[in-house]
N, C-alpha and C positions, 0 to 999 in steps of 0.2 A: 627551719633551716638554720644550721650553725652560723655563727658570726665569724666570717673568715678574716676579720681584722684582728682577731685574737690569735696569739701564737700558741696553738694547742693541737695535739693529735686527735683530740675529741671532735675537731671540725671535719675529719675525714668521713667518708661514707662510701658505700658500694651501690652503684646503680646498674640495673639491667640496661644494656645498650643495644640499640638497633641503628644500623646505618645503611645507606643506599648501596654500598658496594659489598655488603655482607651476603655471601651466597650460601644460605642454608643453615647457618649456625643459630640454633634456637636459644642457647644458653651462653650468651656473650655478656660479660660483666666488666665494669670499669671501676677500679678503686680510686676515689678522688682525693689522693693525698695532696693534690694541688691546692686544696681548700684549707690546708693547715695554716697558711699565711700567704699574703700576696707576694712577699719577697722571700721569706725563709720557708719555702714551700716544699712539699714532697719529701724526697729523701734528704734534702739539705738539713732540715731540722732533726730528722732521725739520726743523722750522722754527727750533728753538733751538740745535741742536748747533753749527752753523757760527759763530754769534755768540759762544757760550761759548768755543769754541776760539780765536777771534780775540782775545777779551778776555784770556784766559790767556796767549796767545803774546805779546801786546803789553804784558803786565804792567800792565793797567789796574786801577783801584781797585774796579771792580764793574760790574754790569749795572743799567741803569735801563729800565723798560718801562711800558706803559700799558694800562688796561682799565677796564671797568665793574664794578659791584658783584658780578656773577655771571659773571665772566670765567674760562673754562677756561684761557686763556692766562696769566692772572695766577697761578693756583695751580700750573700747570706750570712757570712761570718760577721761582716761589718754591721749589718742590720740587727742581728741577734745580740751582739755586744752592746749596741746602742740601746735596744729595748731593755736590757738587763743592767745597763749603766756599768759596763765592765770594760776596762781599757783593752784596746785591740791594736795590734801591729800586724801589717800585712806585707810580706815579702813578694814583690812582683817581678816576674821574669821580663827583663829588658831594661837595661840601664838608660836607654835613650828616651824612656817614657816619663810622663809627668802626671800629676793628678788630673790634668785637663786634657789628656790624650784621647780619651773617649768617654762616653756616658757611664760605662761601668766604673772606671776609676774615679770619675768625678762623684758618682753616687757614694762610693766607699769613703772618699774624702769628706763629703758633706755629712755622712753618718758619724764622723768623728774618728775614723780609723787613721792611724799613722801609716803612711805608705813609704816603703823603702824599695828602691829600684836597683836591681843587681844584674850584672851581665849573665848571659845564659849559662855559661860554664859554671859559674859560682852557684847559680840557682839549682843546677842539677845536684850539687853537693848538699844543698840545704833542704830540698823539698820533702824529704822523707823523715826529717827529724821528728821524733815522737817522745813525749814525756816532758818532765820538768827540766828547764834549762835556765841559765843565768844570762840575761841580755841587758846590756847597759846598766849593770849593777842591780838589776831587779830580777825577781823570780817569775818566770812565765811558764805557762803550759803550751808546749809546742804541738800543734795539730798538723799532721802531714797534709800534703796537697790532696784536695778532694775529700778530706775527713777520713782518709784511709788508715784507720788504726783499729785496735780492738774495741774501743768504746763505740766507734762508728759502726763496726760490724754488729755489735750487740744491739745497737739501736735499730738497725735494719732487720734484725731477727724478729722484731716485734711488728713488722709491717703487715704480715698476713697472720690470720688465725690458724694455728696448726691443726685445729679440728675441722677446718673446711677442706674437704677433699676435692679440690678442683682437678680436672684432668690436666689442664695446662695453665701455668702462670707465666705471662709474657711481660717483658719490660725492656726498656732501653738500657744500654750498658756503657758506662764510662770507665771509672777506675776499678770496677768490679766489686766495690764495697757493698753496694746495694744487692747485687745479684748473689754474692756470697752469703749475705745475711738472710736473704729470702730462701736460698737453698737450705741453709741450716735451720731455719725457723718454720718451714712449711710442712704440710702433711707429707709423709714419706711416699705416698703414691703419686704425688703431683710431679709432672714434668715441668722443668724451668726452662723457658725459651728466652734466650738473650740475643739482643740485636745491637751489636757494638756500633758506636758512632764514629769510631776511628778506622781508617783504612789500614789494612795490614796488621791489625791488632790480634795478638795471640791470646785470646780470651782465657783458654784453659790454663796456659802457662802463667798468666798474670793472676788468675784466681788462686792457683796453687801457691804462688809466691806470697800472696797476701794471707792466705790461710796459714802458711808456715810462720810468717812474721808476727801474726796475731794470736798464735797458739791454738788454731783450729784445724791443723793439718789432718789429724786423725779423723775428725768428724767430716771434713771435706772428702777424704778418700772413701769414706763409707757412703757418701751421698752423691758423688760426682757422676754416677751412672744416670742420674735424673736430668742432667744438663743437655740442652741442645743449643748449639751456637749457629746463628744465621748471620754470617758476616758479609753478605752481598748487598746489604741495604744501607750502606754508608753514603751513597750518592756522591762518590768521589772523594770522600774524606770529611773530617770534622769541619762543620759549618759551611760545607760546600753546597752549591746548588739550592740555596735557600728559597729563591723565587720559584723554582720548579716544585719543591716540596710544598710551599704555601699554595701554589696553584692546584696541585693534586689534592690537597686537603680541602680546598675550597669547592671541589667537585663532589664532595661527600656530604650528604645530609645526615646529621646526627640527631638522635632522639634518646635521651635529652641532649640539648646542645652542649658541646664541649669545645674548648680551645686546646690545641696541641702546638707545641713549639717546633720550629723547623730544624732544630739542632739535634734533639734527642727523641722526644716522645712522638713527634710527627713521623719521623723516619721509621721508628720502631712499629708504630701502628700501621703504616702503609706496608711495611714488611710482613706484619702479622696477617693482614688481609691477603697479601699476595700468596703466602704459604697456604692459607686456608682455601683460596680459590683453586690451587693446583692439587689439592688433596681432599679426601672426604673426611671432614671432621664434623659432620652434621649432628652427631650424637655426643659430641664432647662438650664439657662444661669448661669454659675458658674465662680466665680473669686477666685483664690488662691493667697493669699498675701505672697510674698517671703520676710520674715522679716530679711534677711541677716544672718550673722554669719558664712558664708562659710570660709572666710579667717581667722576669729578668731579661728574656730575649727581646722583649718589646723595647728595651733600651737601645738596641742596635739601630 
C-alpha cells in the first residue's frame, strides 16, 4: 500500500467498489486521489503542483492565493508551501476574520502562511488574479481562487488515464477546474457526470468561462456534449445539511471501506447512487473520482 504521508500522485489507486445501496452495478470503481496526501489531497495537489513548480523554476518570492474562511484550497496551499519551504500569502474573504477565527485559518497560520483579510467587495476584485504580480515589493505567483488557472486545468487533465474507456466518470464539482480537466483528459467515449456543491450554480456557463480564460475553449466546445450536470444534490447549498449527509453516508456499507466528506464527495456519491437507482445502468462501467477533502473537513 502506498504511503499517504508522502505528497505524490503515485499514492493514488483505483479500487473496485461495492456498497450496500448499489442496485445492480457490477463495474463500479473509485479512484482514491484522497490518498495523495492527508491535507493536500485529491484535486488540490493536481491543481497546485504546476503553479508551485513554475514559481520555483522562475525563482519567485512566493505564492499568493485566495479563498473563504473554510477553504480547502487555502489549507492545501498553506500545507504544500510548508512542505516545499516556499513562502505563502493567503488573501481571505472577510475583513472581520483573524487567524484564530476557525480551525481552517488557524491551520494555515500554523503552517506558516501569511493571512491577509479583506472586505468582500475587495476580495471579488482580487480572487481571479493569475500570473506573476508584484506584492509588497516582491515577485509572487498569483494562483486564482480554487487553483482555477491553466496550470490547474492541465494538472487535472492527468487525473484519469485517457486509454480507460469508462462509460461514466462521476465527480463533485466546485470551481469546475477539475471537471474541465477530466473532460479534456479522458477517453472521448466517456460521459462526465458532475455534481455541483453550490446551489444555483450554472456549471456549463462556468466551465465555458474557465475554458475561455485558460485557452481551452475550442477543446471544450468539441467535448462538452459528453457532460451531464446533476445540480439537485447540493442539499440546500454549499456546506448545508452536513449532519444529514453524514447520517446518510453512515447507512452505507462500503467494501473496501472509504471516507467521504459531507461538503463535496459525500453529496456527489449520494447523488450518483440516486441517479443509478432510478435508471438502468447495470451494464455500465462507472468510475467515481474521490477528490479528497476528508481530513480538511474534519477540521470543522
